[in-house]
C-alpha positions in Angstrom: 0.9 -2.0 6.7 2.7 -4.6 3.7 3.2 -3.3 0.2 1.2 -5.9 -1.2 -1.8 -5.2 0.7 -1.7 -1.3 -0.3 -0.7 -2.6 -4.1 -4.2 -5.0 -3.6 -6.1 -1.4 -2.1 -5.0 0.5 -5.1 -5.8 -2.2 -7.5 -9.4 -2.2 -6.1 -9.8 1.0 -6.0 -9.3 2.2 -9.5 -11.5 -0.3 -10.6 -13.8 1.0 -8.5 -13.8 4.6 -9.4 -13.3 3.1 -12.8 -16.8 2.1 -12.6 -18.2 5.3 -11.4 -16.3 6.6 -14.2 -13.7 9.0 -12.7 -11.0 9.7 -14.3 -8.3 11.0 -12.7 -5.0 13.4 -13.4 -2.4 11.6 -15.7 -0.2 11.8 -12.8 -2.1 8.9 -11.2 -1.2 6.4 -13.2 2.6 7.3 -12.8 4.9 4.0 -11.7 7.5 4.7 -9.4 9.9 4.5 -12.2 7.9 7.5 -13.9 8.6 10.4 -11.4 12.6 11.1 -12.1 11.5 11.8 -16.0 9.5 14.6 -14.5 12.2 16.3 -12.0 11.5 19.4 -11.0 8.3 20.0 -12.6 6.5 17.5 -10.1 7.8 19.4 -7.3 3.8 21.1 -6.9 2.3 17.3 -7.2 4.9 16.2 -4.1 5.0 19.5 -2.2 1.3 20.1 -2.0 0.9 16.0 -1.4 -1.7 15.3 -4.3 -2.0 11.9 -5.2 -2.5 8.2 -3.7 -3.1 8.1 -0.4 -3.7 4.9 1.9 -4.3 5.0 5.9 -5.2 2.6 8.4 -5.2 5.1 10.8 -2.0 3.2 11.8 -4.4 0.4 14.2 -3.6 -1.9 11.5 -7.1 -3.0 10.4 -7.8 -1.4 7.0 -11.2 -3.3 6.2 -12.4 -1.8 9.6 -10.6 1.5 9.9 -9.4 2.9 7.1 -9.5 5.5 3.9 -8.5 5.4 0.5 -8.1 8.8 -1.0 -6.7 10.8 -3.9 -5.8 14.4 -3.5 -6.4 16.1 -6.9 -5.3 19.5 -6.3 -4.4 21.5 -3.4 -3.5 25.2 -2.3 -1.0 26.4 -0.3 -0.9 28.0 3.5 0.7 30.9 2.2 -2.0 31.7 0.0 -4.3 30.8 2.7 -2.4 33.3 4.8 -2.3 36.2 2.4 -6.0 35.5 1.8 -5.7 35.5 -2.0 -4.5 32.6 -4.0 -5.0 29.3 -4.6 -7.2 28.4 -1.4 -8.6 25.4 -2.3 -8.5 21.4 -2.2 -10.7 18.8 -3.8 -10.2 14.9 -2.9 -11.7 11.6 -4.2 -12.2 9.2 -1.5 -13.7 5.6 -1.2 -15.0 4.4 1.8 -15.8 0.5 1.9 -18.8 -0.8 3.6 -18.7 -0.1 7.1 -14.9 0.9 6.9 -15.0 4.1 9.0 -13.0 6.7 9.1 -12.6 8.0 12.8 -14.0 10.9 14.3 -11.6 14.4 14.2 -12.1 17.8 13.0 -10.3 20.9 11.6 -9.1 24.3 13.2 -8.8 25.6 9.6 -10.4 23.7 7.0 -14.3 23.5 5.8 -15.4 20.8 3.8 -18.1 20.1 1.7 -18.4 15.9 1.8 -20.5 14.6 -1.3 -21.6 11.0 -1.7 -20.6 11.0 -5.3 -21.7 7.4 -5.9 -22.5 3.8 -4.7 -24.0 3.0 -1.2 -25.5 5.3 1.8 -22.9 8.0 3.3 -22.7 7.8 7.0 -21.5 11.4 8.9 -21.5 11.3 12.8 -21.3 14.5 14.0 -20.6 17.0 17.6 -19.3 20.4 18.0 -16.1 21.0 19.7 -15.0 23.3 22.4 -12.3 26.0 22.4 -10.2 22.9 23.6 -11.2 20.7 20.8 -12.8 19.0 23.1 -16.4 16.8 22.1 -19.2 19.1 22.8 -21.6 15.5 24.0 -24.7 17.9 25.1 -25.1 20.9 22.4 -27.1 20.0 19.0 -25.1 20.4 15.9 -26.2 22.8 12.7 -24.9 21.5 9.6 -26.1 23.2 6.1 -27.0 20.2 3.9 -27.2 20.9 0.3 -27.0 24.6 1.2 -30.4 23.6 4.0 -29.2 24.0 7.8 -30.4 20.8 9.3 -30.0 21.0 13.5 -29.2 17.6 14.8 -28.7 16.1 18.2 -24.4 15.8 19.4 -23.3 12.6 18.1 -26.7 12.2 15.6 -25.4 10.1 12.0 -26.9 11.7 9.3 -27.5 9.5 5.8 -26.8 10.9 2.7 -27.4 9.4 -0.6 -25.3 9.5 -3.9 -25.7 13.2 -4.8 -26.2 14.5 -1.5 -23.4 16.5 0.3 -23.2 18.1 3.9 -20.7 21.2 4.8 -18.7 20.7 7.9 -17.3 24.4 9.1 -13.6 24.6 11.1 -14.9 22.7 14.8 -17.3 20.4 13.6 -15.7 17.2 14.6 -16.9 14.4 12.2 -16.5 10.6 11.7 -18.2 8.4 8.4 -18.6 5.2 7.1 -20.2 3.3 4.2 -23.4 1.3 4.8 -24.7 -0.9 2.6 -22.1 -1.0 0.0 -18.9 0.7 -1.0 -18.8 4.3 -1.3 -17.5 7.1 -4.0 -16.9 10.5 -1.8 -15.8 13.7 -3.0 -14.4 16.5 -0.8 -13.8 19.8 -1.5 -12.6 22.2 0.8 -10.2 24.9 1.8 -6.4 24.5 1.7 -5.5 20.4 2.8 -2.9 20.3 5.6 -3.0 17.1 6.9 0.2 17.3 9.3 -1.0 20.0 11.0 -4.5 20.5 11.2 -6.0 16.9 11.8 -7.3 16.6 15.2 -8.2 13.2 16.1 -10.3 12.0 19.2 -8.5 8.8 20.1 -5.3 6.9 19.5 -4.7 7.5 16.0 -2.1 8.1 13.4 -3.0 9.8 9.8 -0.3 8.1 7.7 0.4 4.1 7.1 3.6 2.9 8.5 4.4 0.4 5.3 6.7 -2.7 4.9 8.3 -3.3 1.3 7.1 -6.8 0.6 7.1 -6.1 -2.6 7.8 -3.1 -4.7 5.4 -0.4 -5.0 2.4 -0.6 -7.6 2.4 3.4 -6.8 4.0 6.1 -4.7 1.6 7.0 -1.8 1.4 10.8 -0.5 3.9 9.1 2.6 6.4 7.9 0.1 7.3 10.7 -1.6 10.0 11.9 1.2 11.8 9.0 1.3 11.3 7.6 -2.4 11.4 10.1 -4.5 14.7 11.2 -2.0 16.4 7.9 -2.8 15.6 8.2 -6.7 17.7 12.0 -7.0 
């Protein structure tokens, strides 16, 4: 992705979230040059990969295959291993009309995916076997706002604003917005995008960015390179 495209996606995303009265934490507004002033105080933001995240899943077709995310909070793998402490995470996401997040599952993370506003949120679901392969025959049972719902393998569930689904580890899912852009909330156990995303297909989690202009905001995938250079 070109940085100029990333910057425009960010501008549009900020406007969309503002239209839904979403107010993000102060560090959402930090320009790249603002990070140095916070020094080690921002270590948790960096270490837990909080902040802006844009991906085209490695295919260069963001409008068709992509997602904008903002991670507001995230616990640690150490706490999760101990079974106490900060065991949760929260994200705000925007799925554009007919923009697909590809099929994937998690082995550790359970998550609620919530339509917070906008158009219809569509989620296709499958079970996976012990090796993580899609089970294309067995039905899938998922709680939808606390009510168990059983659907056939590969069926698409549709959620209006305010509705949600709980996806347990091993439930593979793909989602997209139907009829317009959708503001999506995610509440989950600790999020680990490096080791707990299992995609079904040739998919990359983070984009390769060509810096044809300066960043409007640093993305999570920029922290290692951009902040290291500033140090």
